[in-house]
C-alpha positions in Angstrom: 0.0 0.0 0.0 2.7 2.6 0.8 4.3 1.9 -2.6 1.0 2.6 -4.3 0.6 5.7 -2.3 4.1 6.9 -3.2 3.5 6.2 -6.9 0.1 7.9 -7.0 1.5 11.0 -5.2 4.5 11.0 -7.6 2.1 11.1 -10.6 0.1 13.9 -9.0 3.3 15.8 -8.2 4.5 15.5 -11.8 1.1 16.8 -13.0 1.2 19.7 -10.6 4.7 20.5 -11.6 3.6 20.5 -15.3 0.7 22.9 -14.5 3.1 25.1 -12.6 5.5 25.3 -15.6 2.6 26.0 -17.9 1.4 28.7 -15.6 4.8 30.3 -15.4 5.3 30.3 -19.2 1.8 31.8 -19.7 2.6 34.5 -17.1 5.8 35.4 -18.9 4.0 35.7 -22.2 1.3 37.9 -20.6 3.8 40.2 -18.9 5.8 40.6 -22.2 2.6 41.5 -24.0 0.7 43.6 -21.4 3.3 44.5 -18.7 1.8 45.0 -15.3 -1.4 46.6 -16.5 -4.2 44.7 -14.9 -6.7 46.2 -17.3 -5.1 44.4 -20.2 -5.6 40.9 -18.9 -9.3 40.6 -19.2 -11.7 43.0 -21.1 -14.0 45.0 -18.8 -17.6 44.1 -19.4 -20.1 46.9 -19.0 -22.9 46.3 -16.5 -25.4 48.1 -14.3 -24.4 49.7 -11.1 -25.2 47.2 -8.3 -28.7 47.8 -6.8 -27.7 46.0 -3.6 -25.3 47.2 -0.8 -22.7 45.7 1.5 -25.3 45.4 4.2 -26.9 42.6 2.2 -23.6 40.6 2.7 -23.9 41.2 6.4 -27.6 40.0 6.3 -26.6 36.8 4.6 -23.8 36.2 7.1 -26.2 36.7 10.0 -28.7 34.3 8.4 -25.9 31.7 8.0 -25.2 32.0 11.8 -28.9 31.6 12.6 -29.4 28.7 10.3 -26.3 27.0 11.6 -27.7 27.1 15.1 -31.1 25.7 13.9 -29.6 23.0 11.8 -27.1 21.9 14.5 -30.0 21.8 17.0 -32.0 19.6 14.5 -29.0 17.3 14.0 -28.6 17.1 17.8 -32.2 16.1 18.4 -32.0 13.6 15.5 -28.9 12.2 17.3 -26.7 12.9 14.2 -24.2 14.8 16.4 -23.1 13.9 19.9 -23.3 15.9 23.1 -20.5 18.4 23.7 -17.6 18.2 24.1 -17.6 15.3 21.6 -17.7 16.3 18.0 -18.8 14.9 14.7 -16.9 16.8 12.0 -18.9 15.3 9.2 -22.2 16.5 10.6 -20.7 19.9 11.3 -19.6 20.2 7.7 -23.1 19.3 6.5 -24.7 21.8 8.9 -22.4 24.6 7.7 -23.1 23.9 4.0 -26.8 23.5 4.5 -27.0 26.8 6.5 -25.0 28.6 3.8 -27.1 27.3 1.0 -30.3 28.2 2.9 -29.1 31.7 3.6 -28.1 32.2 0.0 -31.6 31.0 -1.2 -33.3 33.5 1.2 -31.2 36.4 0.1 -31.8 35.6 -3.6 -35.5 35.5 -3.0 -35.3 38.9 -1.2 -33.2 40.3 -4.1 -35.9 39.1 -6.6 -38.5 41.0 -4.6 -36.4 44.2 -4.8 -35.5 43.9 -8.5 -37.2 42.0 -11.2 -34.0 41.1 -13.1 -32.0 40.6 -9.9 -30.6 37.2 -10.9 -29.1 38.7 -14.1 -27.8 41.9 -12.4 -26.2 39.7 -9.7 -24.3 37.9 -12.4 -25.7 34.6 -11.3 -26.6 32.9 -14.6 -23.7 30.6 -15.5 -22.2 31.7 -18.8 -21.2 28.6 -20.7 -18.8 30.6 -22.8 -16.9 31.6 -19.6 -16.4 28.0 -18.4 -13.3 27.5 -20.7 -12.0 30.9 -19.7 -12.5 29.9 -16.1 -10.2 27.0 -16.5 -7.6 29.2 -18.2 -7.8 31.6 -15.3 -7.3 28.6 -13.0 -4.1 27.8 -14.8 -2.8 31.3 -14.2 -4.1 31.8 -10.6 -3.9 28.4 -8.8 -0.2 27.5 -9.2 1.1 30.8 -7.6 -1.5 30.4 -4.8 -0.5 26.8 -4.2 3.2 27.9 -4.2 2.4 30.5 -1.5 0.4 27.9 0.4 3.3 25.4 0.3 5.7 28.1 1.5 3.7 29.3 4.5 2.7 25.8 5.4 6.4 25.2 6.3 5.9 27.7 9.1 2.3 27.0 10.2 0.6 23.6 9.5 -2.6 23.8 7.4 -5.7 22.6 9.3 -9.2 22.0 8.1 -12.1 19.8 9.4 -12.4 18.2 6.0 -8.9 16.8 6.4 -9.9 15.2 9.7 -12.9 13.6 8.0 -10.8 12.2 5.1 -8.5 10.5 7.6 -11.4 8.8 9.3 -13.4 7.4 6.4 -12.9 5.1 3.5 -16.6 5.1 2.4 -17.0 6.2 -1.3 -20.5 7.6 -0.5 -19.2 9.7 2.3 -16.3 10.9 0.2 -18.8 11.9 -2.6 -20.7 13.8 0.0 -17.6 15.6 1.2 -16.8 16.5 -2.5 -20.3 17.9 -3.0 -20.1 20.0 0.1 -16.5 21.2 -0.4 -16.0 21.5 -4.1 -19.5 22.5 -5.2 -21.7 24.1 -2.6 -19.1 25.9 -0.5 -17.5 27.7 -3.5 -20.9 28.8 -4.7 -22.0 30.1 -1.3 -18.6 31.9 -0.7 -18.5 33.4 -4.2 -22.0 34.8 -3.8 -21.3 36.2 -0.4 -17.8 37.6 -0.8 -17.5 38.4 -4.5 -21.1 39.2 -5.6 -22.7 40.7 -2.5 -19.7 42.2 -0.7 -17.6 43.5 -3.7 -20.7 44.5 -5.6 -22.1 46.3 -2.5 -18.8 48.1 -1.9 -18.6 49.1 -5.6 -22.0 50.7 -5.2 -20.7 52.6 -2.2 -17.6 53.7 -4.2 -19.3 54.7 -7.4 -22.9 55.3 -6.4 -22.6 59.0 -6.5 -21.1 59.1 -10.0 -23.6 59.8 -12.8 -23.1 58.3 -16.2 -22.4 60.6 -19.2 -24.5 60.2 -22.3 -21.5 58.6 -24.1 -21.3 55.8 -21.5 -23.5 52.8 -22.4 -23.3 51.3 -18.9 -21.5 51.5 -15.6 -18.0 50.3 -15.2 -16.3 50.0 -11.7 -13.6 52.6 -11.2 -11.9 51.5 -8.0 -10.0 48.4 -6.7 -10.3 48.9 -2.9 -13.6 46.8 -2.7 -11.6 43.8 -3.8 -8.9 44.4 -1.2 -11.5 44.8 1.6 -13.4 41.7 0.5 -10.2 39.7 0.2 -9.1 40.7 3.7 -12.5 39.7 5.2 -12.5 36.4 3.2 -9.0 35.6 4.6 -9.8 36.4 8.3 -12.9 34.3 8.0 -10.6 31.3 7.6 -8.6 31.9 10.8 -8.2 28.7 12.7 -7.1 26.8 9.6 -3.4 27.2 10.2 -1.7 29.2 7.4 -4.7 29.2 5.1 -5.6 32.9 5.4 -2.3 33.9 3.7 -2.8 32.1 0.4 -6.5 32.6 0.5 -6.0 36.4 0.7 -4.1 36.3 -2.6 -6.6 33.9 -4.1 -9.4 36.3 -3.1 -7.6 39.2 -4.8 -7.6 37.2 -8.1 -11.2 36.1 -7.8 -12.2 39.6 -7.0 -10.4 40.9 -10.1 -12.3 38.3 -12.2 -15.6 39.4 -10.8 -14.8 43.1 -11.2 -14.0 42.7 -14.8 -16.9 40.5 -15.8 -19.7 41.2 -13.2 -20.4 37.5 -13.3 -20.0 34.7 -10.7 -18.9 32.2 -13.4 -15.2 32.8 -13.6 -14.4 33.1 -9.9 -16.7 30.2 -9.2 -14.9 27.9 -11.7 -11.5 28.8 -10.2 -12.7 28.3 -6.6 -14.3 24.9 -7.5 -11.1 23.8 -9.3 -8.9 24.7 -6.3 -11.2 22.9 -3.8 -11.6 19.8 -6.1 -7.9 19.6 -6.7 -7.1 19.9 -3.0 -9.7 17.2 -2.1 -8.2 14.8 -4.7 -4.7 15.3 -3.5 -5.6 14.9 0.1 -7.8 11.9 -0.5 -5.0 10.1 -2.3 -2.5 11.0 0.4 -4.6 10.1 3.4 -6.2 7.0 2.1 -3.3 5.4 0.4 -4.7 5.1 -3.1 
């Protein structure tokens, strides 16, 4: 079994190294062509000024806390989680994901009440033409983020409840559940909260007083500070996971840039899902000896 594990990890390491080299080559070509001008990397798409505000992100966060308490209480009475101080990390993950999805659904319904085309203005419809672009963005963004993560992990060990679950289970069904929670639902909820609601709300605060000239077909964001603020909050929300806040801050900067330029959740969502899925695959192979 150890030999199989070593062989599998060697294959994964070679693949990751290849992706890293491809990323570096692509970055060199981009820098030669565009220099350090961020605006040249991805065309800015015109869109409407966000009708929501940063307070909506706070409302969703509050709903997540309330729903977490309710779901955990339901799990407790259903005897799915033990009495404190004992813990069931798997049930805790499901409670967190369920609460996030429920809060997101409530906020989306409230947005629809406030604006008829809220779903479109929020950038929620998945643009199929952006999926390929999302994977290209993953090639550029993820290798540097993983390199930063590997560096800081030498100083502070990375920690996450999902890693504890992977070490304790060999059930394919449970692993599929973990994948669904971590690689699908969690990125969707977090991108909606931090990129769409928070960055969009802060962009409204930043540009809300600026009137459009007759020559301007639509609004375009003019500042970058909403991305920085959102990225900082995103990072500190992951405190308690070892060195994770450091690489996640830089990841959030890149995801925020993608949202700022497109006004769509598709690109940052694809990158976020790719990172989580890749991390799960590597950790599953490493911890289960496949």
